[in-house]
C-alpha positions as CSV (number, residue, x, y, z in Angstrom):
1,M,-2.2,-2.0,27.2
2,E,-3.6,-5.2,28.5
3,N,-1.2,-7.9,29.7
4,N,-2.7,-10.8,27.6
5,P,-1.2,-11.0,24.1
6,V,-3.0,-10.4,20.9
7,S,-2.7,-13.3,18.5
8,V,-3.7,-13.3,14.8
9,S,-3.6,-16.6,12.8
10,F,-4.3,-16.6,9.1
11,L,-3.6,-18.3,5.7
12,P,-3.1,-15.5,3.2
13,T,-5.5,-15.4,0.3
14,K,-4.7,-13.9,-3.1
15,F,-6.9,-10.9,-2.2
16,D,-4.9,-10.5,1.1
17,Y,-1.7,-10.3,-0.9
18,A,-3.2,-7.8,-3.4
19,D,-4.4,-5.7,-0.5
20,F,-0.9,-5.9,1.0
21,K,0.9,-4.8,-2.2
22,A,-1.6,-1.9,-2.7
23,A,-1.1,-0.8,0.9
24,Q,2.7,-1.0,0.4
25,A,2.5,1.2,-2.6
26,K,0.4,3.7,-0.8
27,A,2.8,3.7,2.1
28,D,5.8,4.3,-0.2
29,F,4.1,7.0,-2.4
30,Q,5.7,10.3,-1.8
31,K,3.9,13.7,-1.9
32,S,6.6,15.0,-4.2
33,E,5.9,12.2,-6.7
34,Q,2.2,13.0,-6.6
35,L,2.9,16.7,-7.2
36,V,5.2,15.9,-10.2
37,L,2.4,13.7,-11.7
38,R,-0.2,16.4,-11.2
39,I,1.9,19.2,-12.7
40,T,2.8,16.9,-15.7
41,G,-0.9,16.1,-16.2
42,A,-1.8,19.8,-16.0
43,V,1.0,20.8,-18.4
44,L,-0.2,18.2,-20.9
45,L,-3.8,19.3,-20.6
46,V,-3.1,23.0,-21.0
47,S,-0.6,22.4,-23.8
48,A,-3.2,20.4,-25.7
49,V,-5.9,23.1,-25.3
50,L,-3.5,25.9,-26.3
51,L,-2.2,23.9,-29.3
52,Q,-5.8,23.2,-30.4
53,I,-6.7,26.9,-30.2
54,F,-3.5,28.5,-31.7
55,S,-2.1,25.9,-34.1
56,F,-3.0,24.8,-37.6
57,K,-6.4,23.1,-37.7
58,S,-6.6,19.6,-39.1
59,V,-8.3,16.3,-38.2
60,V,-5.0,14.7,-37.4
61,N,-3.8,17.5,-35.1
62,S,-7.2,17.6,-33.4
63,I,-7.0,13.8,-32.7
64,L,-3.4,14.2,-31.4
65,Y,-4.4,17.1,-29.1
66,A,-7.4,15.2,-27.8
67,A,-5.1,12.2,-27.0
68,M,-2.7,14.6,-25.4
69,A,-5.5,16.1,-23.2
70,A,-6.7,12.6,-22.3
71,A,-3.2,11.6,-21.3
72,G,-2.9,14.8,-19.2
73,I,-6.2,13.9,-17.4
74,L,-5.1,10.3,-16.8
75,V,-1.7,11.3,-15.5
76,G,-2.8,14.3,-13.5
77,F,-5.9,13.1,-11.9
78,F,-6.2,9.3,-12.1
79,H,-2.6,8.1,-11.6
80,R,-3.3,6.6,-8.2
81,L,-6.4,4.6,-9.5
82,I,-4.4,3.3,-12.5
83,A,-1.4,2.4,-10.4
84,Q,-3.6,0.6,-7.8
85,Y,-5.3,-1.4,-10.5
86,M,-2.1,-2.5,-12.1
87,L,-0.5,-3.4,-8.8
88,R,-3.5,-5.5,-7.8
89,R,-3.5,-7.3,-11.1
90,R,0.2,-8.1,-10.8
91,A,-0.1,-9.2,-7.2
92,L,-3.0,-11.5,-8.1
93,R,-1.0,-13.1,-11.0
94,Y,2.0,-13.5,-8.7
95,F,-0.1,-15.2,-6.0
96,D,-1.6,-17.6,-8.5
97,A,1.9,-18.5,-9.8
98,N,3.4,-18.9,-6.4
99,K,0.7,-20.3,-4.1
100,E,3.1,-22.7,-2.4
101,K,5.1,-19.8,-0.9
102,F,2.1,-18.5,1.0
103,I,1.7,-20.5,4.2
104,A,-0.4,-20.2,7.3
105,Q,1.1,-18.1,10.0
106,T,0.5,-16.7,13.5
107,T,1.6,-13.3,14.8
108,E,1.5,-12.6,18.5
109,F,1.8,-9.1,20.0
110,L,3.4,-9.4,23.4
111,D,4.4,-6.5,25.8
112,E,8.1,-6.3,24.6
113,A,8.1,-8.1,21.2
114,V,6.2,-9.5,18.3
115,I,6.4,-13.2,17.5
116,F,6.0,-14.3,13.9
117,Q,5.5,-18.1,13.6
118,N,4.8,-20.5,10.7
119,E,5.8,-24.1,10.0
120,R,9.3,-23.1,8.8
121,Y,10.4,-20.8,11.6
122,T,9.6,-18.6,14.7
123,A,11.0,-15.1,15.2
124,S,10.7,-12.8,18.1
125,I,11.4,-9.2,17.2
126,P,11.4,-6.4,19.9
127,Y,9.4,-3.3,19.0
128,D,12.4,-1.1,19.0
129,L,13.9,-3.1,16.2
130,F,11.0,-2.4,13.8
131,Y,11.8,-0.1,11.0
132,R,8.2,1.2,10.8
133,A,4.6,0.1,10.7
134,Y,1.7,1.1,8.3
135,E,-2.0,0.6,8.5
136,D,-4.6,1.0,5.9
137,G,-8.3,-0.1,5.7
138,R,-7.4,-3.7,5.0
139,V,-4.0,-4.6,6.4
140,F,-1.3,-3.9,8.9
141,I,2.3,-3.9,7.5
142,L,5.2,-4.4,9.9
143,Y,8.5,-3.4,8.4
144,T,11.3,-5.5,10.0
145,G,13.8,-3.8,7.7
146,I,13.9,-1.3,4.8
147,N,12.6,-3.9,2.2
148,E,11.6,-6.6,4.7
149,M,8.0,-6.7,5.8
150,R,5.2,-8.8,7.2
151,F,1.5,-8.2,6.7
152,L,-1.6,-8.9,8.8
153,P,-4.9,-8.8,7.0
154,K,-7.7,-7.2,9.0
155,R,-10.1,-9.8,7.9
156,A,-8.3,-12.3,10.1
157,M,-9.1,-10.4,13.3
158,G,-12.1,-8.9,15.0
159,D,-12.6,-5.2,15.6
160,S,-11.4,-5.5,19.2
161,E,-8.1,-7.1,18.1
162,C,-7.6,-4.5,15.4
163,V,-8.0,-1.7,18.0
164,R,-5.7,-3.4,20.4
165,I,-3.0,-3.9,17.7
166,R,-3.4,-0.3,16.6
167,N,-3.0,0.9,20.2
168,I,0.1,-1.4,20.8
169,L,1.8,-0.1,17.6
170,Q,1.0,3.6,18.4
171,T,2.3,3.2,21.9
172,K,5.4,1.1,21.1
173,L,6.5,2.5,17.7
174,Q,5.2,6.1,18.1
175,E,6.5,8.1,15.1
176,K,7.4,4.9,13.3
177,Y,3.7,4.1,13.0
178,Q,1.6,5.6,10.2
179,Q,-2.0,5.2,9.3
180,E,-3.5,5.7,5.9
181,G,-4.2,9.3,5.2
182,A,-2.0,10.6,8.0
183,R,1.2,12.1,6.7
């Protein structure tokens, strides 16, 4: 790691906040939850097909079974897309209603700590006090506690800073650091 600190300054936009909330949901989504949703979708789909084949044929039943099959496909195969869409919409609405809460901030990665600074406060947190860190294609999320986190949009930094931050987090946090897609 280089001795000079990496500094990122930004004013969050509503799209930064939506990216953060989407990444947070991806980071918290468990494989067991995904398995349950896929099994539920498959059961709905298979049940709809079997009921259509073996039950009393009527227009109402056919419409009901088609709706059941569609629900099975949505739940089983498109649950992530639907959840991401809903989360992003909710985040955009929240940002628009609470713009004054989102202020400019600077995050500085030093050898032994990360400094968070805005007009209201400055905090220096050593790396070993971080709960975890997560990175996806658009943001870094730094968890300072179980439900306490800070985010850094990648649009606020160049590629070299992004690589340096990734290397710092991988080195300092080790197994507490997670990238999108790596489980």
